[in-house]
All heavy atoms as an XYZ file, in Angstrom:
983
protein
N     -13.000    115.789     48.973
C     -13.475    117.139     49.036
C     -13.693    117.722     47.640
O     -13.061    117.229     46.706
C     -12.458    117.992     49.779
C     -11.203    118.250     49.101
N     -10.173    117.387     49.081
C     -10.843    119.266     48.230
C      -9.166    117.889     48.351
N      -9.592    118.944     47.779
N     -14.584    118.658     47.574
C     -14.867    119.407     46.350
C     -14.945    120.880     46.676
O     -15.417    121.225     47.762
C     -16.125    118.927     45.607
C     -15.958    117.526     45.054
C     -17.301    119.032     46.493
N     -14.514    121.703     45.743
C     -14.653    123.114     45.892
C     -15.461    123.613     44.649
O     -15.113    123.285     43.570
C     -13.306    123.839     45.910
O     -12.543    123.287     46.982
C     -13.431    125.341     46.093
N     -16.513    124.403     44.993
C     -17.360    124.936     43.880
C     -17.077    126.411     43.718
O     -16.824    127.165     44.564
C     -18.836    124.815     44.344
C     -19.350    123.432     44.333
C     -19.361    122.659     45.479
C     -19.823    122.839     43.164
C     -19.825    121.420     45.474
C     -20.336    121.546     43.167
C     -20.317    120.819     44.304
N     -17.171    126.792     42.415
C     -17.190    128.228     42.030
C     -18.167    128.376     40.924
O     -18.128    127.696     39.918
C     -15.781    128.634     41.585
C     -15.770    130.169     41.203
C     -14.425    130.635     40.858
C     -14.486    132.150     40.578
N     -13.233    132.642     40.101
N     -19.139    129.250     41.108
C     -20.195    129.560     40.170
C     -20.914    128.255     39.768
O     -21.246    128.043     38.601
C     -19.628    130.243     38.948
C     -18.999    131.577     39.242
O     -19.523    132.268     40.145
O     -17.956    131.921     38.639
N     -21.137    127.401     40.729
C     -21.958    126.242     40.549
C     -21.242    125.037     39.950
O     -21.810    124.062     39.622
N     -19.929    125.116     39.787
C     -19.117    124.095     39.110
C     -17.938    123.682     40.009
O     -17.345    124.536     40.644
C     -18.585    124.636     37.765
C     -17.818    123.692     36.984
C     -17.402    124.409     35.675
C     -16.624    123.367     34.801
N     -16.224    123.961     33.536
N     -17.663    122.400     40.064
C     -16.521    121.882     40.795
C     -15.252    122.369     40.108
O     -15.067    122.128     38.920
C     -16.494    120.352     40.934
C     -15.226    119.920     41.626
C     -17.699    119.893     41.666
N     -14.423    123.189     40.878
C     -13.209    123.651     40.271
C     -11.942    123.040     40.866
O     -10.854    123.190     40.371
C     -13.123    125.207     40.427
C     -14.210    125.851     39.626
C     -13.201    125.639     41.854
N     -12.130    122.301     41.992
C     -11.055    121.614     42.642
C     -11.627    120.455     43.352
O     -12.724    120.518     43.930
C     -10.305    122.550     43.568
C      -8.876    122.083     43.952
C      -8.893    121.206     45.149
O      -9.744    121.444     46.065
O      -8.059    120.287     45.180
N     -10.903    119.299     43.384
C     -11.424    118.095     44.088
C     -10.243    117.195     44.477
O      -9.178    117.343     44.017
C     -12.455    117.354     43.240
C     -11.869    116.951     41.890
N     -11.072    115.848     41.700
C     -12.020    117.540     40.681
C     -10.731    115.788     40.417
N     -11.287    116.789     39.791
N     -10.501    116.307     45.425
C      -9.518    115.373     45.801
C     -10.162    114.353     46.757
O     -11.295    114.518     47.230
N      -9.409    113.312     47.086
C      -9.934    112.227     47.963
C      -8.771    111.436     48.500
O      -7.668    111.321     47.817
C     -10.838    111.271     47.158
N      -8.872    110.908     49.718
C      -7.841    110.120     50.301
C      -7.687    108.818     49.569
O      -6.584    108.271     49.436
C      -8.117    109.878     51.770
C      -7.952    111.037     52.644
C      -8.308    110.773     54.098
O      -8.253    109.606     54.522
O      -8.567    111.744     54.809
N      -8.782    108.249     49.060
C      -8.811    107.038     48.300
C      -9.576    107.291     46.976
O     -10.530    108.026     46.937
C      -9.420    105.881     49.044
C      -8.749    105.447     50.258
C      -9.458    104.292     50.947
C      -8.774    103.852     52.200
N      -9.407    102.717     52.821
N      -9.165    106.614     45.889
C      -9.868    106.670     44.650
C      -9.973    108.044     44.089
O     -10.984    108.402     43.445
C     -11.217    105.993     44.747
C     -11.113    104.486     45.110
O     -10.255    103.831     44.582
N     -11.909    104.122     46.029
N      -9.020    108.918     44.225
C      -9.056    110.328     43.730
C      -9.208    110.286     42.233
O      -9.912    111.147     41.644
C      -7.814    111.093     44.157
N      -8.591    109.372     41.514
C      -8.676    109.291     40.078
C     -10.068    108.892     39.639
O     -10.526    109.355     38.618
C      -7.639    108.323     39.508
O      -7.792    107.027     40.029
N     -10.750    108.076     40.479
C     -12.106    107.709     40.144
C     -13.073    108.962     40.292
O     -13.894    109.172     39.396
C     -12.612    106.587     41.030
C     -14.032    106.096     40.832
C     -14.197    105.521     39.410
C     -14.407    105.061     41.861
N     -12.820    109.766     41.307
C     -13.609    111.005     41.478
C     -13.314    111.918     40.264
O     -14.285    112.489     39.726
C     -13.220    111.699     42.797
C     -13.903    113.032     43.011
C     -15.418    112.928     43.095
C     -13.363    113.692     44.310
N     -12.115    112.045     39.911
C     -11.742    112.936     38.750
C     -12.475    112.436     37.464
O     -12.982    113.230     36.727
C     -10.269    112.934     38.525
N     -12.434    111.103     37.293
C     -13.102    110.566     36.108
C     -14.569    110.780     36.103
O     -15.202    111.199     35.095
C     -12.826    109.058     36.028
C     -13.369    108.368     34.816
C     -13.041    106.857     34.776
O     -12.071    106.472     35.446
O     -13.767    106.117     34.108
N     -15.208    110.605     37.281
C     -16.652    110.819     37.443
C     -16.991    112.315     37.067
O     -17.934    112.551     36.275
C     -17.111    110.521     38.879
C     -18.516    110.908     39.220
C     -19.485    109.883     38.724
C     -18.658    111.110     40.697
N     -16.248    113.230     37.665
C     -16.541    114.692     37.439
C     -16.223    115.134     36.047
O     -16.670    116.250     35.643
C     -15.780    115.488     38.490
C     -16.211    115.258     39.902
C     -15.340    116.014     40.903
C     -17.673    115.704     40.116
N     -15.559    114.365     35.235
C     -15.223    114.758     33.855
C     -15.983    113.893     32.856
O     -15.618    113.906     31.693
C     -13.730    114.688     33.641
O     -13.214    113.359     33.804
N     -16.987    113.156     33.310
C     -17.793    112.339     32.416
C     -18.298    113.072     31.263
O     -18.259    112.598     30.075
C     -18.911    111.662     33.213
O     -18.400    110.880     34.210
C     -19.773    110.737     32.226
N     -18.775    114.279     31.498
C     -19.301    115.160     30.451
C     -19.254    116.592     31.011
O     -18.855    116.797     32.123
C     -20.668    114.780     29.912
C     -21.753    114.757     30.971
O     -21.784    115.647     31.872
O     -22.621    113.870     30.959
N     -19.664    117.523     30.176
C     -19.572    118.990     30.513
C     -20.240    119.319     31.839
O     -19.778    120.166     32.586
C     -20.199    119.761     29.376
C     -20.167    121.242     29.608
C     -20.850    122.057     28.508
O     -21.340    121.432     27.528
O     -20.829    123.290     28.535
N     -21.389    118.656     32.162
C     -22.113    119.031     33.393
C     -22.018    118.049     34.530
O     -22.662    118.234     35.530
C     -23.591    119.266     33.037
C     -23.767    120.543     32.214
O     -23.109    121.560     32.444
N     -24.658    120.524     31.214
N     -21.149    117.018     34.395
C     -20.993    116.081     35.514
C     -20.425    116.762     36.767
O     -20.575    116.259     37.824
C     -20.111    114.925     34.994
N     -19.736    117.867     36.553
C     -19.116    118.557     37.673
C     -20.020    119.557     38.295
O     -19.639    120.348     39.102
C     -17.875    119.260     37.193
S     -18.115    120.444     35.893
N     -21.287    119.545     37.969
C     -22.344    120.377     38.596
C     -23.291    119.575     39.392
O     -23.435    118.371     39.205
C     -23.105    121.205     37.493
C     -22.158    122.125     36.729
C     -22.947    122.908     35.683
N     -22.090    123.785     34.853
C     -21.677    124.950     35.288
N     -22.077    125.499     36.422
N     -20.920    125.716     34.478
N     -24.054    120.227     40.292
C     -24.984    119.521     41.149
C     -26.314    119.368     40.432
O     -26.878    120.279     39.858
C     -25.175    120.234     42.477
C     -23.895    120.225     43.262
C     -26.348    119.680     43.249
C     -23.962    120.945     44.626
N     -26.785    118.119     40.480
C     -28.186    117.834     39.970
C     -29.170    117.658     41.046
O     -30.383    117.635     40.807
N     -28.782    117.453     42.299
C     -29.659    117.288     43.381
C     -28.950    117.654     44.727
O     -27.823    117.395     44.902
C     -30.063    115.761     43.449
C     -30.935    115.333     44.699
C     -31.113    113.861     44.810
O     -30.413    113.104     44.100
O     -31.885    113.508     45.627
N     -29.823    118.197     45.584
C     -29.419    118.440     46.980
C     -30.558    117.949     47.810
O     -31.690    118.303     47.588
C     -29.104    119.889     47.262
C     -27.984    120.416     46.460
C     -28.855    120.057     48.824
C     -27.693    121.905     46.658
N     -30.273    117.007     48.773
C     -31.359    116.523     49.648
C     -30.912    116.733     51.114
O     -29.855    116.368     51.480
C     -31.523    114.995     49.391
N     -31.835    117.324     51.829
C     -31.543    117.595     53.248
C     -32.368    116.545     54.041
O     -33.562    116.635     54.140
C     -31.904    118.983     53.635
C     -31.246    120.130     52.845
C     -31.683    121.494     53.308
C     -29.719    119.969     52.962
N     -31.672    115.621     54.634
C     -32.277    114.502     55.324
C     -31.798    114.521     56.785
O     -30.597    114.435     57.052
C     -31.863    113.142     54.713
C     -32.535    111.964     55.472
C     -32.244    113.110     53.201
N     -32.707    114.713     57.744
C     -32.296    114.720     59.140
C     -31.789    113.432     59.659
O     -32.216    112.288     59.164
C     -33.575    115.148     59.854
C     -34.697    114.657     59.005
C     -34.178    114.727     57.565
N     -30.953    113.493     60.688
C     -30.442    112.274     61.319
C     -31.534    111.449     61.942
O     -31.332    110.267     62.313
C     -29.342    112.547     62.291
C     -28.073    113.145     61.639
C     -29.728    113.476     63.411
N     -32.699    112.101     62.168
C     -33.848    111.384     62.757
C     -34.628    110.564     61.787
O     -35.630    109.928     62.163
C     -34.773    112.407     63.415
O     -35.263    113.365     62.452
N     -34.137    110.462     60.501
C     -34.905    109.746     59.517
C     -34.916    108.245     59.907
O     -33.954    107.725     60.511
C     -34.243    109.813     58.112
O     -33.094    109.038     58.005
N     -36.003    107.501     59.626
C     -36.096    106.064     59.990
C     -34.966    105.203     59.466
O     -34.471    104.320     60.182
C     -37.423    105.650     59.393
C     -38.234    106.921     59.324
C     -37.220    107.946     59.038
N     -34.506    105.527     58.241
C     -33.400    104.747     57.642
C     -32.094    105.006     58.461
O     -31.375    104.066     58.814
C     -33.187    105.106     56.135
C     -34.363    104.754     55.304
C     -31.887    104.444     55.602
C     -34.673    103.282     55.107
N     -31.878    106.287     58.828
C     -30.679    106.517     59.665
C     -30.786    105.881     61.035
O     -29.864    105.258     61.499
C     -30.440    108.014     59.803
C     -29.212    108.394     60.573
O     -28.846    107.851     61.574
N     -28.544    109.374     60.000
N     -31.936    105.990     61.579
C     -32.177    105.430     62.951
C     -32.033    103.931     62.990
O     -31.708    103.375     64.051
C     -33.507    105.876     63.490
C     -33.635    107.388     63.744
C     -32.693    107.869     64.822
O     -32.676    107.372     65.997
N     -31.791    108.809     64.463
N     -32.240    103.289     61.837
C     -32.131    101.800     61.855
C     -30.712    101.337     62.051
O     -30.471    100.260     62.490
C     -32.694    101.272     60.497
O     -31.732    101.495     59.472
N     -29.707    102.254     61.705
C     -28.391    101.859     61.885
C     -27.823    100.931     60.855
O     -26.697    100.464     60.907
N     -28.643    100.562     59.851
C     -28.289     99.578     58.820
C     -27.670    100.323     57.599
O     -28.232    101.322     57.143
C     -29.474     98.828     58.380
C     -29.171     97.878     57.215
C     -30.077     98.035     59.522
N     -26.547     99.868     57.127
C     -25.993    100.341     55.842
C     -26.369     99.299     54.807
O     -25.948     98.162     54.878
C     -24.471    100.456     55.955
C     -23.753    100.948     54.724
C     -24.256    102.363     54.323
C     -22.252    101.029     54.943
N     -27.201     99.720     53.858
C     -27.760     98.755     52.896
C     -26.881     98.533     51.680
O     -27.069     97.580     50.975
C     -29.081     99.243     52.411
C     -30.193     99.309     53.492
C     -30.416    100.384     54.241
C     -30.949     98.196     53.662
C     -31.375    100.417     55.233
C     -31.928     98.163     54.668
C     -32.124     99.322     55.453
N     -25.869     99.428     51.472
C     -25.015     99.281     50.309
C     -25.849     99.412     49.010
O     -25.591     98.759     47.983
C     -24.146     98.041     50.286
C     -23.183     98.061     51.441
C     -23.478     97.339     52.586
C     -22.024     98.793     51.418
C     -22.680     97.360     53.710
C     -21.152     98.777     52.499
C     -21.471     98.049     53.618
O     -20.589     98.094     54.707
N     -26.958    100.180     49.103
C     -27.836    100.354     47.978
C     -28.265    101.849     48.056
O     -28.925    102.312     49.035
C     -29.028     99.518     48.086
C     -30.045     99.710     46.973
O     -30.345    100.827     46.607
N     -30.496     98.603     46.420
N     -27.864    102.667     47.085
C     -28.052    104.054     47.097
C     -29.509    104.489     47.327
O     -29.857    105.430     48.049
C     -27.500    104.748     45.850
O     -26.134    104.448     45.717
C     -27.704    106.262     45.890
N     -30.408    103.723     46.739
C     -31.877    104.056     46.875
C     -32.394    103.981     48.321
O     -33.252    104.732     48.672
C     -32.667    103.159     45.958
C     -32.488    103.363     44.437
C     -33.259    102.371     43.660
C     -32.879    104.777     44.038
N     -31.744    103.220     49.117
C     -32.016    103.169     50.537
C     -31.075    104.129     51.365
O     -31.605    104.935     52.113
C     -31.914    101.766     51.134
C     -32.980    100.803     50.632
C     -32.554     99.667     49.878
C     -34.314    101.035     50.835
C     -33.511     98.785     49.414
C     -35.256    100.127     50.381
C     -34.855     99.000     49.595
N     -29.782    103.972     51.094
C     -28.833    104.706     51.897
C     -28.925    106.198     51.758
O     -28.625    106.958     52.713
C     -27.448    104.221     51.608
C     -27.234    102.794     52.085
O     -27.885    102.378     53.009
O     -26.387    102.131     51.435
N     -29.399    106.708     50.569
C     -29.547    108.146     50.437
C     -30.614    108.717     51.401
O     -30.645    109.930     51.534
C     -29.789    108.506     48.980
C     -31.179    108.162     48.474
C     -31.445    108.633     47.045
O     -30.623    109.317     46.449
O     -32.462    108.220     46.562
N     -31.424    107.942     51.908
C     -32.497    108.385     52.842
C     -32.008    108.394     54.267
O     -32.755    108.612     55.249
C     -33.724    107.554     52.708
C     -34.381    107.739     51.350
O     -34.846    108.852     51.028
N     -34.387    106.733     50.483
N     -30.750    108.086     54.477
C     -30.147    108.109     55.808
C     -29.345    109.358     56.140
O     -29.008    109.653     57.295
C     -29.246    106.881     55.981
N     -29.015    110.174     55.098
C     -28.148    111.314     55.335
C     -28.346    112.357     54.223
O     -28.815    112.055     53.114
C     -26.692    110.877     55.270
N     -28.036    113.569     54.596
C     -27.998    114.653     53.555
C     -27.083    114.255     52.480
O     -26.108    113.507     52.673
C     -27.515    115.980     54.164
S     -28.543    116.722     55.401
N     -27.386    114.564     51.235
C     -26.576    114.211     50.151
C     -26.728    115.146     48.989
O     -27.689    115.879     48.854
C     -26.820    112.771     49.709
C     -28.259    112.508     49.251
N     -29.256    112.229     50.153
C     -28.855    112.455     48.056
C     -30.373    112.037     49.534
N     -30.155    112.197     48.239
N     -25.719    115.109     48.093
C     -25.776    115.817     46.844
C     -25.536    114.781     45.776
O     -24.999    113.758     45.993
C     -24.676    116.924     46.794
C     -23.274    116.356     46.800
C     -24.941    117.997     47.795
C     -22.167    117.409     46.631
N     -26.035    115.158     44.561
C     -25.720    114.298     43.425
C     -25.056    115.128     42.321
O     -25.497    116.235     42.035
C     -27.036    113.687     42.862
N     -23.939    114.686     41.882
C     -23.288    115.233     40.757
C     -23.979    114.818     39.493
O     -24.364    113.690     39.330
C     -21.783    114.874     40.659
C     -21.025    115.345     41.854
C     -20.640    114.502     42.873
C     -20.684    116.699     41.998
C     -19.976    114.965     43.967
C     -19.978    117.198     43.075
C     -19.596    116.283     44.035
N     -24.119    115.741     38.508
C     -24.654    115.396     37.210
C     -26.129    115.800     37.074
O     -26.537    116.898     37.511
N     -26.930    114.924     36.494
C     -28.270    115.258     36.054
C     -29.215    115.522     37.225
O     -29.130    114.873     38.159
C     -28.823    114.083     35.137
N     -30.060    116.435     36.979
C     -31.211    116.671     37.902
C     -32.402    115.850     37.299
O     -32.403    115.450     36.165
C     -31.594    118.138     37.971
O     -31.827    118.662     36.705
N     -33.361    115.613     38.184
C     -34.504    114.805     37.722
C     -35.625    115.713     37.266
O     -36.097    116.594     37.987
C     -35.053    113.958     38.868
C     -34.130    112.802     39.271
C     -33.733    112.565     40.565
C     -33.692    111.913     38.301
C     -32.935    111.543     40.908
C     -32.791    110.898     38.601
C     -32.464    110.695     39.943
O     -31.663    109.639     40.272
N     -36.113    115.520     35.989
C     -37.182    116.359     35.454
C     -38.425    116.335     36.298
O     -39.125    117.362     36.306
C     -37.438    115.747     34.084
C     -36.178    115.049     33.725
C     -35.611    114.557     34.994
N     -38.720    115.317     36.989
C     -39.962    115.156     37.783
C     -39.956    116.093     39.038
O     -40.952    116.180     39.651
N     -38.892    116.753     39.308
C     -38.824    117.609     40.468
C     -39.159    119.064     40.162
O     -39.157    119.895     41.072
C     -37.407    117.573     41.137
O     -36.437    118.117     40.144
C     -37.009    116.144     41.571
N     -39.529    119.353     38.954
C     -40.009    120.681     38.544
C     -41.353    120.479     37.886
O     -41.646    119.521     37.209
C     -39.038    121.430     37.654
O     -39.504    122.773     37.434
C     -38.914    120.789     36.283
N     -42.265    121.446     38.178
C     -43.665    121.351     37.658
C     -43.700    121.096     36.171
O     -43.165    121.902     35.419
C     -44.488    122.593     38.026
C     -45.917    122.494     37.726
C     -46.707    123.657     38.194
O     -46.178    124.468     39.007
O     -47.862    123.777     37.763
N     -44.320    120.044     35.773
C     -44.456    119.660     34.368
C     -43.169    119.215     33.695
O     -43.099    119.088     32.470
N     -42.133    118.987     34.497
C     -40.798    118.693     33.965
C     -40.706    117.478     33.080
O     -39.881    117.483     32.154
N     -41.477    116.434     33.333
C     -41.339    115.242     32.561
C     -41.869    115.441     31.073
O     -41.534    114.657     30.234
C     -42.112    114.081     33.177
O     -43.445    114.410     33.357
C     -41.483    113.717     34.491
N     -42.568    116.540     30.884
C     -42.996    116.879     29.518
C     -42.290    117.881     28.824
O     -42.564    118.307     27.691
N     -41.153    118.350     29.435
C     -40.364    119.459     28.857
C     -39.173    118.837     28.045
O     -38.701    117.834     28.373
C     -39.810    120.325     29.973
C     -40.848    121.078     30.791
C     -40.161    121.910     31.898
C     -41.722    121.947     29.969
N     -38.725    119.666     27.087
C     -37.508    119.273     26.325
C     -36.267    119.592     27.176
O     -36.317    120.297     28.189
C     -37.453    120.162     25.036
O     -37.214    121.502     25.374
C     -38.653    119.983     24.181
N     -35.183    119.091     26.697
C     -33.855    119.287     27.347
C     -33.578    120.804     27.472
O     -33.200    121.288     28.524
C     -32.768    118.598     26.587
C     -31.362    118.819     27.094
C     -30.345    118.137     26.240
C     -28.985    118.528     26.695
N     -27.938    117.922     25.902
N     -33.857    121.527     26.389
C     -33.646    122.983     26.375
C     -34.554    123.683     27.437
O     -34.112    124.599     28.109
C     -33.864    123.542     24.967
C     -32.886    123.104     23.988
C     -33.038    121.621     23.497
O     -34.222    121.079     23.603
O     -32.034    121.087     23.007
N     -35.830    123.340     27.501
C     -36.751    123.900     28.450
C     -36.293    123.605     29.912
O     -36.374    124.465     30.766
C     -38.169    123.370     28.240
C     -38.747    123.946     26.971
C     -40.066    123.190     26.613
O     -40.175    121.989     26.741
N     -41.008    123.988     26.133
N     -35.836    122.382     30.124
C     -35.300    122.065     31.462
C     -34.078    122.876     31.785
O     -33.969    123.410     32.920
C     -34.977    120.546     31.559
C     -36.158    119.580     31.536
C     -35.712    118.156     31.326
C     -36.962    119.722     32.818
N     -33.201    123.083     30.850
C     -32.032    123.861     31.081
C     -32.400    125.303     31.388
O     -31.777    125.989     32.254
C     -31.071    123.844     29.891
C     -30.341    122.484     29.796
C     -29.560    122.308     28.487
O     -29.763    123.132     27.540
O     -28.711    121.405     28.454
N     -33.455    125.851     30.733
C     -33.927    127.217     30.995
C     -34.421    127.333     32.465
O     -34.319    128.384     33.050
C     -35.090    127.565     30.069
C     -34.629    127.834     28.628
C     -35.824    128.030     27.687
O     -36.974    128.211     28.154
O     -35.558    128.109     26.455
N     -34.877    126.274     33.052
C     -35.320    126.245     34.426
C     -34.195    125.981     35.434
O     -34.403    125.926     36.609
C     -36.403    125.228     34.642
C     -37.685    125.510     34.003
C     -38.760    124.694     34.517
N     -40.033    124.970     33.820
C     -41.138    124.364     34.111
N     -41.211    123.431     35.042
N     -42.260    124.655     33.443
N     -32.963    125.842     34.858
C     -31.829    125.607     35.740
C     -31.594    124.124     36.043
O     -30.812    123.814     36.941
N     -32.259    123.258     35.368
C     -32.100    121.808     35.593
C     -30.955    121.259     34.879
O     -30.779    121.411     33.645
C     -33.395    121.077     35.083
C     -34.668    121.594     35.665
S     -34.921    121.195     37.387
C     -35.190    119.479     37.376
N     -29.929    120.743     35.588
C     -28.710    120.292     35.061
C     -28.967    119.083     34.205
O     -29.672    118.159     34.578
C     -27.708    119.968     36.168
C     -26.323    119.816     35.678
O     -25.844    120.625     34.811
N     -25.547    118.907     36.235
N     -28.240    119.002     33.073
C     -28.291    117.907     32.124
C     -26.972    117.224     32.129
O     -25.927    117.855     31.910
C     -28.687    118.346     30.766
C     -29.982    119.141     30.691
C     -31.168    118.269     30.994
O     -31.373    117.267     30.404
N     -31.914    118.680     31.991
N     -26.926    115.876     32.304
C     -25.675    115.143     32.286
C     -26.023    113.686     32.048
O     -27.142    113.253     32.256
C     -24.928    115.269     33.611
O     -23.778    114.470     33.654
N     -25.032    112.893     31.644
C     -25.237    111.455     31.479
C     -25.205    110.689     32.788
O     -25.483    109.525     32.870
C     -24.275    110.833     30.467
O     -22.953    111.104     30.949
C     -24.453    111.408     29.075
N     -24.696    111.387     33.877
C     -24.580    110.764     35.109
C     -25.479    111.413     36.201
O     -25.971    112.534     36.011
C     -23.134    110.693     35.667
C     -22.689    112.155     36.010
C     -22.164    110.075     34.664
C     -21.525    112.264     36.986
N     -25.745    110.667     37.306
C     -26.344    111.173     38.524
C     -25.757    110.325     39.586
O     -26.157    109.196     39.792
C     -27.893    111.005     38.412
C     -28.550    111.463     39.632
N     -29.121    112.720     39.751
C     -28.834    110.840     40.804
C     -29.670    112.845     40.988
N     -29.521    111.709     41.617
N     -24.807    110.861     40.288
C     -24.118    110.135     41.311
C     -24.260    110.765     42.667
O     -23.761    111.815     42.938
C     -22.608    110.045     40.948
C     -21.852    109.106     41.775
C     -22.225    107.669     41.620
O     -22.507    107.251     40.492
O     -22.229    106.969     42.680
N     -24.964    110.029     43.566
C     -25.247    110.562     44.925
C     -23.956    110.392     45.801
O     -23.336    109.321     45.780
C     -26.355    109.788     45.570
C     -27.725    110.118     44.946
O     -28.137    111.292     45.116
O     -28.355    109.269     44.347
N     -23.768    111.408     46.626
C     -22.638    111.385     47.580
C     -23.224    111.846     48.924
O     -23.788    112.974     49.018
C     -21.499    112.337     47.106
C     -20.384    112.368     48.113
C     -20.993    111.952     45.739
N     -23.097    110.999     49.968
C     -23.688    111.366     51.256
C     -22.722    112.401     51.940
O     -21.542    112.256     51.948
C     -23.773    110.173     52.138
C     -24.528    108.957     51.491
S     -25.988    109.384     50.492
C     -26.023    107.963     49.495
N     -23.373    113.427     52.506
C     -22.617    114.504     53.175
C     -23.129    114.817     54.597
O     -22.542    115.608     55.274
C     -22.659    115.789     52.329
C     -24.091    116.274     52.168
C     -21.917    115.600     51.060
C     -24.164    117.660     51.504
N     -24.136    114.191     54.968
C     -24.770    114.516     56.311
C     -24.050    113.815     57.508
O     -23.350    112.847     57.326
N     -24.241    114.441     58.614
C     -23.694    113.899     59.892
C     -24.536    114.421     61.068
O     -25.344    115.327     60.907
C     -22.234    114.325     60.015
N     -24.318    113.808     62.221
C     -25.097    114.204     63.408
C     -24.841    115.652     63.801
O     -25.713    116.272     64.422
C     -24.735    113.276     64.577
C     -25.279    111.935     64.392
C     -25.075    111.028     65.626
O     -24.564    111.553     66.632
O     -25.381    109.864     65.505
N     -23.720    116.205     63.438
C     -23.450    117.601     63.764
C     -23.637    118.616     62.627
O     -23.132    119.739     62.638
C     -22.011    117.753     64.370
C     -20.962    117.368     63.364
O     -21.279    116.869     62.291
O     -19.800    117.614     63.654
N     -24.359    118.168     61.596
C     -24.569    119.036     60.412
C     -25.299    120.370     60.811
O     -26.250    120.328     61.573
C     -25.369    118.326     59.368
O     -24.671    117.295     58.801
N     -24.783    121.407     60.343
C     -25.393    122.715     60.528
C     -25.518    123.372     59.118
O     -24.551    123.542     58.466
C     -24.477    123.606     61.419
C     -25.106    124.915     61.716
C     -24.254    125.641     62.785
N     -25.028    126.717     63.340
C     -24.798    127.992     63.027
N     -23.901    128.348     62.152
N     -25.543    128.918     63.610
N     -26.753    123.686     58.730
C     -26.996    124.211     57.432
C     -27.695    125.505     57.480
O     -28.724    125.657     58.140
C     -27.812    123.237     56.515
C     -27.113    121.842     56.436
C     -28.111    123.784     55.199
C     -27.930    120.722     55.860
N     -27.134    126.547     56.811
C     -27.699    127.872     56.789
C     -28.042    128.200     55.363
O     -27.196    128.019     54.419
C     -26.676    128.871     57.323
O     -26.317    128.483     58.631
C     -27.356    130.287     57.360
N     -29.326    128.619     55.105
C     -29.693    129.008     53.749
C     -29.554    130.529     53.590
O     -29.743    131.299     54.590
N     -29.327    130.972     52.361
C     -29.230    132.383     52.130
C     -30.375    132.753     51.176
O     -30.502    132.182     50.078
C     -27.905    132.739     51.418
C     -27.703    134.247     51.212
C     -26.321    134.534     50.671
C     -26.170    136.065     50.507
N     -24.837    136.356     49.954
N     -31.177    133.696     51.593
C     -32.396    134.103     50.781
C     -32.006    135.093     49.714
O     -30.864    135.690     49.765
C     -33.375    134.780     51.714
S     -33.970    133.773     53.097
N     -32.804    135.211     48.727
C     -32.533    136.158     47.657
C     -32.378    137.608     48.102
O     -31.617    138.371     47.503
C     -33.664    136.053     46.622
C     -33.670    134.797     45.812
C     -34.719    134.764     44.751
N     -34.733    133.500     44.135
C     -35.564    133.095     43.209
N     -36.513    133.960     42.771
N     -35.450    131.894     42.688
N     -32.996    137.953     49.191
C     -32.883    139.326     49.731
C     -31.643    139.442     50.642
O     -31.464    140.529     51.220
C     -34.168    139.734     50.468
C     -34.466    138.873     51.705
O     -33.548    138.102     52.095
O     -35.567    139.136     52.286
N     -30.803    138.445     50.777
C     -29.569    138.538     51.516
C     -29.658    137.992     52.938
O     -28.666    137.795     53.621
N     -30.929    137.829     53.432
C     -31.094    137.276     54.806
C     -30.584    135.810     54.868
O     -30.558    135.101     53.846
C     -32.575    137.193     55.196
C     -33.236    138.527     55.429
C     -34.675    138.384     55.854
N     -35.420    137.697     54.733
C     -36.085    136.499     54.872
N     -36.098    135.896     56.053
N     -36.743    135.915     53.900
N     -30.111    135.415     56.026
C     -29.775    133.992     56.201
C     -30.728    133.359     57.148
O     -31.298    134.049     58.080
C     -28.320    133.874     56.828
O     -28.205    134.540     58.004
C     -27.325    134.395     55.847
N     -31.011    132.101     56.938
C     -32.008    131.354     57.749
C     -31.429    130.048     58.099
O     -30.886    129.325     57.268
C     -33.310    131.101     56.918
C     -34.302    130.261     57.721
C     -33.933    132.393     56.463
N     -31.373    129.685     59.386
C     -30.873    128.423     59.895
C     -31.841    127.314     59.523
O     -33.016    127.415     59.841
C     -30.710    128.489     61.402
C     -29.824    127.357     61.923
C     -28.436    127.474     61.416
O     -27.857    128.537     61.297
N     -27.804    126.376     61.131
N     -31.406    126.334     58.780
C     -32.212    125.224     58.309
C     -32.021    123.973     59.175
O     -32.995    123.347     59.621
C     -31.925    124.870     56.880
C     -32.140    125.989     55.874
C     -31.709    125.508     54.477
C     -33.602    126.436     55.843
N     -30.802    123.661     59.479
C     -30.429    122.469     60.229
C     -29.474    122.875     61.353
O     -28.646    123.727     61.197
C     -29.577    121.510     59.375
C     -30.382    120.308     58.770
C     -31.555    120.583     58.088
C     -29.941    119.033     58.818
C     -32.266    119.551     57.499
C     -30.571    118.030     58.201
C     -31.822    118.244     57.544
N     -29.666    122.233     62.494
C     -28.761    122.348     63.607
C     -28.607    120.978     64.260
O     -29.611    120.324     64.449
C     -29.274    123.322     64.670
C     -28.341    123.680     65.710
C     -27.152    124.528     65.280
O     -27.417    125.601     64.631
O     -26.025    124.101     65.563
N     -27.381    120.527     64.441
C     -27.113    119.185     64.957
C     -27.850    118.075     64.171
O     -28.413    117.180     64.749
C     -27.409    119.138     66.455
C     -26.522    119.989     67.275
O     -25.280    120.044     66.947
N     -27.053    120.711     68.237
N     -27.862    118.265     62.844
C     -28.446    117.214     61.964
C     -29.915    117.168     61.912
O     -30.450    116.266     61.265
N     -30.648    118.126     62.474
C     -32.117    118.100     62.355
C     -32.686    119.442     61.962
O     -32.009    120.508     62.115
C     -32.787    117.652     63.695
C     -32.456    116.258     64.044
C     -32.421    118.568     64.829
N     -33.825    119.450     61.365
C     -34.520    120.668     60.934
C     -34.803    121.610     62.123
O     -35.205    121.074     63.170
C     -35.888    120.361     60.252
C     -35.749    119.697     58.886
C     -35.767    118.423     58.616
C     -35.425    120.410     57.642
N     -35.601    118.245     57.255
C     -35.410    119.432     56.664
C     -35.259    121.795     57.305
C     -35.135    119.719     55.345
C     -35.003    122.033     55.996
C     -34.942    121.069     55.006
N     -34.615    122.867     61.953
C     -34.936    123.819     63.025
C     -36.053    124.837     62.601
O     -36.453    125.682     63.367
C     -33.671    124.656     63.490
C     -32.710    123.738     64.164
C     -33.010    125.429     62.311
N     -36.568    124.673     61.385
C     -37.639    125.504     60.912
C     -38.968    125.077     61.508
O     -39.271    123.936     61.700
C     -37.726    125.490     59.413
C     -36.623    126.154     58.693
C     -36.823    125.983     57.161
C     -36.524    127.599     58.997
């Protein structure tokens, strides 16, 4: 488990390998921040295959996930041509790590909060409702 405050992990633990999680989150100053959030429905073809590939590049397409550490510059317009400082100005996290952690499940319910305070249901029972 992880607990966030102001975008930073402030408390964490695990039933197994808790020390490894602690080490990961303390790799550098921003390893304890999120670099990626991916909302993947349980209806995705990778999930529906029922195969666990033991390869993050495939398995991350089977479930919602977050990544601790660096964000990818290519996910913001013109990002691959920007400096580290310019990326930081856009809120792009900089870290030496990017570690995906799967968080999705068939009963996932995700609610988004808009800048104007409204809430919008995004996921219900693991699938998009928009």
